[in-house]
C-alpha positions, 0 to 999 in steps of 0.5 A: 060637510057642506061648502062654506057658502051654504049657510042652511040645511034645506034637505027637508024642503027639497024632499017636500018639493020632490014628493009634491011635484013627482015626477019632476025634472030637477035642475041644480045651479049654484043659487037655486034648485029648479023643479020642472013638473007638468006645465010649471017650473018651481024655483027654490033659492038655495040658502047660500051666501056669496059676496055678490048674492045673499039668500042666507035666511028664509025671509030674505029668500021670500023677499028675493022670490017676490022681487024676482017676480016683480022685476021679471014680469016687466019683461016676461009676464007670460012666464012669471006666475007668482010665489008660493010657500013650501012647508016641511015640518017646522020649516017654511021656504018659498018658491018662484012659480013659472010657466014652463017653456020649451027649453029648445027655445032658449037662444043659446041652444038655438045658437048651437044649432045654427038657428038664430037669424037676423030677423030674430036679432032685429026683434030682440033688439026692438024688444030690449030697446022698448024695455030700456025706454020704460025704465026710470033713470037713476042718477044717485049712487050708481054708474059714476066714474069711481064705480067703474074704476072699482068694478074694473079693479074688482074684476081684475082681483077676482081673475087673479084670485083664480090663479092657475084655473085661468091663464095668469098671463091673460089675467095680467094682460087684462089687468093692464088693458082694462083700466087703459080702455076706461080712463080716456072716456071717464068724462063720458061715463059721467055724462051718461049718468047725468043724461039718464042712461043708468037704469035698473036693468036686466043685468044678466042678458046672455043668450041662455036667459032669452027664450023664444015663445010664440015666435018672439024672443023673451028675456027672463031671469033678470038679476033680483039680488043685487042693485049694484049689478043691475043698476047699470048703463043700458048699453052695458046691459045690452053688451052681455048679449052682444058679447055672447054672440061674438064669443060664439062666432056670430058677429054678424048677428051681434051687429044686427042686434046692436043696430036694431037697438040703436035705431029703436031706443029713445035718444038721450042728451048724451047720445047712445052713438057717443057711448059706443066709445065705451063698448070695447070696455063693456064687452071686455068686462062682460067676457072677463066676468064670465071667465072668473064666474066659470072658473069659480063654478069649475072650482066648486064642482071640479069641472074643466076651465077651458071655456073660462080661459076662452073667455079671457082670450075673447076679453082681450080681443075686444080691447085690440084697437082697429083703424077707423072706417067709414063706408058711404052707400048712396042710391035712390030711395028703396034701392037697398042702401040699408040692406047693403050696409047691414051686410057689410057692417059686421066686417068693419072695425072692432067687434061687433062691427060698424054702426049703420047710420040711415040718412032718412031717419038720422 
């Protein structure tokens, strides 16, 4: 018996791909089946329907494949090659065709091996800032105060629905803390919309969706299936990578990424430094979402939920207050003021640490 979220049998199409691409490595996720063959990767969207993701018909899967290629070519033209049909008898489905890369270059794997560096984070911050600057502002229908309230309420509801798979006490603590972190800054949320900070972003910018190619960090696998998830504040987009680094105990690298992004991104009428008041809530939401998503996946596959509970702990930690701090460093031009500030910044204040303001450019 197929799971309730699976709405169509794709076994004939999958068998056709396996025969055509043999020998191939197969990777299964809740939303796709990926085949790695030679120097290519072929991604078949599963015929599934979740509240947040609908691939229930062949035509919708074709449209989502085309959208995935279009959206991701803005960030990773070297990876996304196109869309191809797959025919099996009377059935036709569609795959995204990608240039295969070395999986050891994925930043989550490099993080596990201790191979992430401040220089790499600086390069990533610059690339993400250029990407964000190239996106058109969205001022209609997304990112407004009630959208945030509804999203936070949905996060809380989905955590509670996981029951004992998550820590119920932590779920209730977050249910109290997250709205409390949002409400004092609700006017700032509205100013961000009017300033043009809401854009059609990547939406899923964690370390597993960034790969090193020819020494350069390349984000890929941007959200194609939900405008609600992807039409967000640019700082909230960045916050997924910041959260991922902090959760792995790499706060200094998260701080370097944040500061490089702030230095590089074009300023708005509602300054990005002002928006940092929202960052604790952004980081906590990212960790909370990972908690209930990981718990949901574990529920389907019968896996362990320890990591999901760890994300709850991290989500609560982001909301813990810290006393304000200011560190002033002086010296002659070229004497190392910025270098010293970057070394000290990660340990100051809330995660991911202090913002470095450079007197020569700000």
